[in-house]
C-alpha positions in Angstrom: 10.5 -2.2 -16.0 10.8 1.0 -13.9 11.0 1.0 -10.1 10.5 4.3 -8.2 12.3 4.8 -4.9 12.7 7.6 -2.4 16.1 9.3 -2.5 18.9 10.2 -4.9 20.9 7.8 -7.1 23.1 5.8 -4.8 20.5 5.4 -2.1 20.1 2.1 -0.3 16.6 1.9 -1.7 18.0 2.0 -5.2 20.4 -0.8 -4.3 17.6 -2.8 -2.9 15.5 -2.4 -6.0 18.3 -3.6 -8.2 19.0 -6.5 -5.9 15.3 -7.7 -6.3 15.0 -6.8 -10.1 18.6 -6.5 -11.5 17.6 -5.3 -14.9 15.1 -2.6 -13.5 15.4 1.1 -14.5 15.4 3.1 -11.4 13.4 6.3 -10.8 14.4 8.6 -7.9 11.8 10.5 -6.1 12.0 13.0 -3.3 9.4 11.6 -0.8 7.6 8.3 -0.1 4.4 10.0 -1.2 6.0 10.7 -4.6 6.9 7.0 -5.0 3.2 6.1 -4.6 2.2 8.8 -7.1 4.7 7.6 -9.6 3.2 4.1 -9.6 -0.4 5.3 -9.5 0.3 7.6 -12.5 2.1 4.7 -14.3 5.3 6.7 -14.5 6.8 3.6 -12.8 5.8 0.0 -12.8 6.6 -0.6 -9.2 7.7 1.4 -6.2 10.1 0.2 -3.5 9.6 1.3 0.2 11.8 0.6 3.2 9.6 -0.8 5.9 11.8 -2.1 8.7 15.4 -2.0 9.9 16.9 -4.5 12.2 18.4 -1.8 14.4 16.2 1.3 13.9 12.9 -0.5 13.7 9.9 0.2 11.5 9.4 3.1 9.1 6.0 4.1 10.3 5.2 6.6 7.6 5.1 3.7 4.9 2.6 1.8 7.1 0.3 4.8 7.1 0.7 5.4 3.3 -0.3 1.8 2.5 -3.6 2.4 4.2 -4.1 5.7 2.5 -3.5 4.2 -1.0 -4.8 1.2 -2.8 -1.5 -0.2 -4.2 -0.6 -3.7 -3.0 2.6 -5.3 -1.7 3.8 -7.6 -4.4 7.3 -8.5 -3.2 10.0 -8.0 -0.6 13.8 -7.8 -0.4 16.3 -7.5 2.4 19.6 -5.5 2.1 22.6 -5.5 4.2 23.3 -1.9 5.2 26.9 -0.8 5.4 27.5 2.8 6.3 30.5 4.9 5.1 31.6 8.3 6.0 32.0 10.3 2.8 33.6 13.7 2.2 35.2 15.7 -0.6 38.5 14.5 -1.8 41.2 16.2 0.3 39.1 16.5 3.4 40.7 15.1 6.5 38.7 13.2 9.1 39.9 15.5 12.0 38.6 18.6 10.0 35.0 17.4 9.8 32.7 19.6 11.8 29.3 18.5 10.5 27.9 15.1 9.6 24.7 14.7 7.5 22.4 11.7 6.9 19.0 10.3 7.1 17.7 9.9 10.8 17.6 6.1 10.4 21.2 6.0 9.3 22.2 8.3 12.2 20.4 6.0 14.6 22.3 3.0 13.2 25.6 4.7 13.7 25.0 6.0 17.3 28.1 4.6 18.9 30.4 6.1 16.2 28.7 9.5 16.5 28.9 9.5 20.3 32.6 9.1 20.0 33.1 12.3 18.1 33.8 15.7 19.9 32.9 19.0 18.4 30.9 17.6 15.5 27.3 18.6 14.7 25.1 15.8 13.6 22.4 17.0 11.2 19.4 15.0 9.9 18.5 15.2 6.3 15.9 13.5 4.0 18.2 11.0 2.4 21.7 9.3 2.8 22.6 9.7 -0.9 21.0 13.2 -0.8 23.4 14.2 1.9 26.3 13.1 -0.2 24.9 15.0 -3.2 24.6 18.1 -1.1 28.3 17.9 0.0 29.4 17.6 -3.6 27.2 20.4 -5.0 27.8 22.8 -2.1 31.5 22.0 -1.9 31.4 21.5 1.9 35.0 20.9 2.9 34.3 20.7 6.6 31.4 18.3 6.3 30.8 14.6 5.7 27.8 12.4 4.9 26.9 8.9 6.1 25.9 7.0 3.0 26.7 4.0 0.8 29.8 3.0 -1.1 27.8 3.5 -4.2 26.9 7.0 -3.2 30.6 7.7 -2.9 31.2 6.6 -6.5 28.1 8.5 -7.9 29.1 11.7 -6.3 32.9 11.3 -6.5 33.5 11.5 -2.8 36.3 10.0 -0.6 35.5 7.3 2.0 37.0 8.5 5.3 35.7 5.7 7.5 33.9 2.4 6.7 31.6 0.2 8.7 30.1 2.8 10.9 27.0 0.8 11.8 26.6 -0.3 15.5 25.9 -3.9 14.6 27.1 -6.1 11.7 23.7 -7.6 11.1 22.2 -4.3 10.0 19.5 -5.3 7.7 16.6 -3.3 6.1 13.5 -4.9 4.7 11.9 -3.3 1.7 8.4 -3.9 0.2 7.8 -3.7 -3.6 4.4 -2.1 -4.3 2.3 -2.2 -7.5 -1.2 -2.6 -8.9 -3.4 -5.4 -7.6 -3.0 -7.5 -10.7 0.7 -7.6 -10.7 3.0 -10.0 -8.9 6.7 -11.2 -9.3 6.3 -14.8 -8.0 4.1 -17.4 -6.2 2.9 -15.8 -2.8 3.8 -17.4 0.4 3.5 -14.4 2.7 0.6 -12.1 3.4 0.3 -8.7 5.1 -3.0 -7.5 6.5 -4.3 -4.6 8.5 -7.3 -4.7 10.9 -9.0 -2.7 13.7 -10.9 -4.2 16.7 -13.5 -3.2 19.1 -12.1 -1.7 22.3 -13.1 -4.6 24.7 -11.3 -7.1 26.8 -9.7 -9.9 24.9 -10.2 -8.5 21.5 -6.5 -8.8 20.3 -6.3 -12.2 21.9 -9.2 -13.4 19.9 -7.9 -11.8 16.7 -4.5 -13.5 17.0 -6.1 -16.8 18.0 -7.7 -17.2 14.5 -4.1 -17.7 13.2 -2.7 -19.8 16.1 -5.7 -22.2 15.8 -4.7 -22.9 12.2 -0.9 -23.1 12.7 -0.1 -19.9 10.9 3.1 -18.1 12.0 3.0 -14.3 12.5 6.3 -12.9 11.6 5.5 -9.3 12.4 2.9 -7.4 14.5 2.8 -3.6 14.4 0.2 -1.2 15.7 -0.4 2.3 14.5 -2.9 5.0 15.8 -6.0 5.7 13.9 -6.1 9.3 13.0 -9.1 11.2 14.3 -9.9 8.4 16.8 -7.7 8.9 19.9 -6.3 5.7 21.5 -7.7 3.4 18.9 -5.3 1.4 16.7 -4.8 -0.4 13.4 -2.9 -3.7 13.6 -0.6 -4.7 10.8 0.3 -8.4 10.7 2.7 -10.4 8.4 1.5 -14.0 8.0 3.9 -16.7 6.8 1.3 -18.1 4.4 0.0 -16.9 1.0 -3.5 -15.8 0.2 -5.4 -18.6 -1.4 -4.0 -21.2 1.1 -7.2 -22.5 2.7 -5.8 -21.8 6.3 -5.3 -18.2 5.4 -8.7 -17.8 3.8 -10.5 -19.4 6.8 -8.5 -17.4 9.3 -9.3 -14.1 7.6 -13.0 -15.0 7.3 -13.0 -15.9 11.0 -11.3 -12.5 11.8 -13.9 -10.7 9.8 -16.6 -11.9 12.2 -15.5 -9.6 15.0 -13.0 -7.1 13.5 -14.3 -3.5 12.8 -12.2 -3.4 9.6 -10.0 -5.8 7.7 -7.9 -5.4 4.5 -5.3 -7.5 2.8 -2.4 -5.2 1.9 -0.7 -7.9 -0.2 0.2 -11.4 -0.7 3.6 -11.9 -2.2 6.8 -14.1 -2.2 8.8 -13.9 0.9 12.4 -12.8 0.4 15.0 -15.7 0.4 18.8 -15.0 0.1 20.1 -16.2 -3.3 
């Protein structure tokens, strides 16, 4: 089984893929769009997407891509994110003048970065990619914020550990794949819908779940492109598709929603 992920070997997404499917073959891709393309072309069986961090919030691009494509969410996994400061062997911490990493990683290490003087903080496309750049370009005055595994992959030294602002730094990932594939019994469902712009529309939409005792574990809104100030609403439901409560709630919602789509019904992540 092959799982595509965005980033270089040693990326947190790769670690999450292996946590969910330990025997998977991982396939690095440069962008999230390329992850979708790999699954759609059958170069990969599944794709893994970060969707939300407990500190930095949602990864909005992946919400948009799920609407643009027809792949379904078939699983989820959570990963504890522990950031390290990596540099070439022999580099001293006091000699670092540039720090590279993904914007989400930089946001999660804000307190550490604010404590530094005379250091430029530079956003890049990937944490492990930043480590790779330092190794390939032999940047002796630079460091990357990345994982411990990235240090091993690119033979870098760990200058500082545990850079994240909060210990409970978790990222949630979604496994995406074709509609007819799943990795376990579904007990969670993600939907997206749009509503008419009228008083009480969102209240009515959410009430279809409250009336049936369905817990909403996440509510996210995203603008609809080409329709200013209109929004799509993404909702995670703590119930699987096929449960009579879920089916009845979605049928009720369809009576007044402008659009409605099930993005996936899948097994919710549980710590081993």
